[in-house]
N, C-alpha and C positions, 0 to 999 in steps of 0.2 A: 547447349547448357547441360551441365552434369549436376546431379544432386549433391555431390561432394563440394562442388563449387558454391552452390547455394548455401550449404551449411556453413562454409567458411565465410561467405558474404554476410550471413546473419550474425556470426560470431564477431566479426569486425564492427558491425553496426552496434552490437550490444556492448562491446568492451571499449570501443573508441580508438584503439590502436592495434596495429599489426602484432606488436609484441605481446600485448595482453591477450589478444585472441589466440595467438600461438600457444601460450601457456595453458589457456583453458581447453584447447583442443588437443594438446599433447603433440604439436607439430613444431617444426622449425619455422622461424619467422620467414625465411626465404620461401618455404613451401606455401605459406599463407599468401605472401605477395604474388607468387607465381599463379596461384589459383584465381586470385582476384583479377590479375592481368588477363588471364585466359578467358574469364567470364566477360570482361569488358571488351576484349577483342572479338568474342563471338557475337556480342550485341552491337558492336560498332560505336559505342558511346561510353564516356567515362561515368563511373558510378560513384566515385569519391573525389573530393578535393583533398589533396594531401597538404596538410598544414603543419606548422611547428607544434601545435597542440594535439595533433592526431588526425584521424580520418573523418571527414564530414561528408554526408551524402549530398550529391548533386540532385537537381530536380529529377533526372532520369533514375538516380539511385533511390529516391523516395518512391517512385512508381514501381521500381523493381522490388522493393521491400514487401509491398503488398502481394505481388505475384509470387515472390519467393516462398512466403509462408503458405500460400494456397497450394503451390506445387509440392512442398514438403509434406503438408498435411495430407494431400491426396496420395502421396507415396506411402505414408504411414498407414493410412486406412486400407490401401490396397494390400499391403503386407499383412495387416491384421486379418483381413477377410480370407486371404489365401492360406495363412498358417493357422487360422482359428484362434488367435489370441488378441487380447485387448491391452493397450498400454494404460498406465495409471493417469488419472487426471492430476495435473500438476497445479496445485493451489498455493499461492504465496500469501503471507500474512505478516503484519507488523508484530514484533515480539511482544508488545504491550497487550495484545489481544489474543495471542495464541492459546493461552491457558484458560481464558475466561469466556470469550465470545465465539471462537472458532468451533469448539465442540458442538455448539447448538446447530451451527450450519452443517456440520458433518452428520449430525443426527437427522436433520431434515433430508439430506441427500440419501442416507441409508434407508429411511422410511420410504422415500420416493422410488429409489432404484437400488435395492440391496446388493446387486452385483457390481456396482461401480467402484473400482479401486481408486483410491485417492492418496496422493503423496503431498504432504504439507511441508513447505519450506518457509522458514521464518527469517526475517532480517530486521535490523534496527533502522534501515535506511529506506525511506519512502521512494526516493529517486531511483534507487536500485530496483525496487519492487516494480515500479511503473516501467522502467526501461526493459525489464525482463518480460513483462507482458507485451510491450510493443515489439520486442525482438523475437518473441515466440518461445522462449525457454520456460515461460509460465503460461498456462492456459487462462488463468484468472488470478485475481488478487483481492484480498480483503484489507481495507484500511478504514480510517476514520475521516469523515468529511462532513460538509453541510452545504445547503443551498441548491440552486438549480443547475449549476455547472460544476464539473470536476475541478477541484482546487479552490472552491469558494471559501473554505476554511482559512486559506491564507497561503497555501503552497502553490508553486507554479506547475501547471499541468504539462505533460509532455507535448511536443509539437505534433506528434501523430495523434489523430482523434481516437478516443476510446469511448466505449459505451459503458454505462454503469446502472446499477440497480441498488436502491436503498433497502437493505435487508431488515433492519430493525433499529429503533432509536437507542441511543446510549445517553442516559441521563447524566448530567454533571452536577456536582455539589460543591459549593464553596464552604470550606471547613476551617476551623480554628480550634485552638485549645480552649477548654471551658473558661479559663481566666482571661481570655481576650476581651478587650473593651467593647467589641461589637457583639459578643455572645449575649443572647437574650433580647437584643434589640429587634424590633419588628419594622417591617417596611423599609428595609435598607435599599439604597440606590448606589450606583457606582461612585458618585461623588463622596459618599460616606467612607470610602476606602482610602481616601487621601491620608497619608501618614502611616499607613500599614505597609508591612513588607510582604510582598507576594512571592512565594516560593515557586520557582520555575525550573524547567529542564533546559536543554539546548534549544536554540532558536527555531529549529524545524520540528520540534515536538508538537504533536497534535494538540495536547492540552495547553501548551503555551500559545499556539495559534488561537485556540478558543478563548484564552484569557485576554489576549490582545483584542480580539473581536468583540467580546461581550462585557469586559470590565473596564476597558479604556486605559489611558496612560497613568491614571492617578496613583495607584500603589507602586512603590519602588520595587523593581524586580531584583530578586536575590537568587542567584544560581545555586540550586541544591543538588539536582541529579534526577534520577528516574522516579517513577511513581512511588515506589517503596520508600525512597529517601525523602521525597516531599511529604509523604504522610507521616513518617517518623519525626521529621523536623517540626511539622505542624503540631504534633502531639507534645513536643517539648517546648512549645510556645515561641518558636523562632520565626513564625510568620503564618500567614493564611495561605491556603492552596486551593486551586480549582482542579478537582480530580473526578474521575468517573465514579458513579455511585457504587459500582461493584467493588471498587478498591477501598472504599472507606466505610461501607455498611457495618462491618464488624466493630470498627473503632467507634463509630457513632453510637452503636447499640450498647457497648460496654462503658461509654462515657469518657473515653480518652480524647475524643474529638466531638465538637458540636457543629451542626450544620447551621450556617448563618442564613438569616432570612433575606436573602437576595436572590430572587428567581433568575435562573440562567437557562437559556434554550437548550434543548437536547441537540447533540450532534448525531450522526448516523453511522452505523456499520454499513459500509458501501462495498459492493462487489463490482470489480472493474474487469473488463475484458475487451478483446478486439472483435468488433461486430462482424468482420469477415471470417471469423472462426466459429460462429454460433452453430454451424452444422456438425461440429465435432460431437460425437455421442456423449462423452463424459461431461463436456461443458454444457451441452443442451440439457441434460438431466439436472445439472446443478442449477441452471437458470430456472427451470420449471419448479424445482424444489423451493428455491428462495422466493420466487414470484407468487407461488401458491400459498405461502404462509403469511398471514397478516401480522402486522407489527404487534409485538408483545407476546 
């Protein structure tokens, strides 16, 4: 086995097709295919099933994925020790939390380990974020979730097992314009939302998952857009919206929105990583920093 073969192997796993992996690596598709074949020949087993929809790992390929990341990590650590340099911790995050929640995590890491370099990469797609953690192009990721298992909020977890740690709670608030019929009423329950329009984003949005989980099917869903659009439409009286407290605090304070008296459970800012990579210096320090800081 060669390290360059392992890097190509991981790129194909991450991107799903030889063509997409070749684009990401800056190689010709024929070169990618040749390196995968050479790796399979050196092992004596097929690592992928070639299908019309792309490349899918065989059981041997699943086992190889774990070893591939260990070997590449070991090679990176050896290079860092020999040349006396350290690579940056690669932390992914959903775009909805990059500006508001991620800075607090970085501050914890800086206080715990001032010398740890961090590169934050954001995306709108949770599946892409999780796939990059599984594939090793990200060391860890921050997303929103709830419950005792990854994906309990409503999204499907990746097939490869991932470890996670809840860093801090993220309060949710059900808001409406002050003139809404429910404004000022106390002791609301989900059944009281019948006949209301619930402003939502795309189906895989964290806050839409939370609305489906905590509010039930009663209010009619109205597709609005991202957090800023849902907040703006709610202020204009176009519906109610379930949003994170940090996104609506100012609007509630100035009176353009009112918080409805329907308690909703918090969701969590969740750090996700591969347990077989916990020995990486930057990741280890991040886990220590997050675990040592109590909620709130």
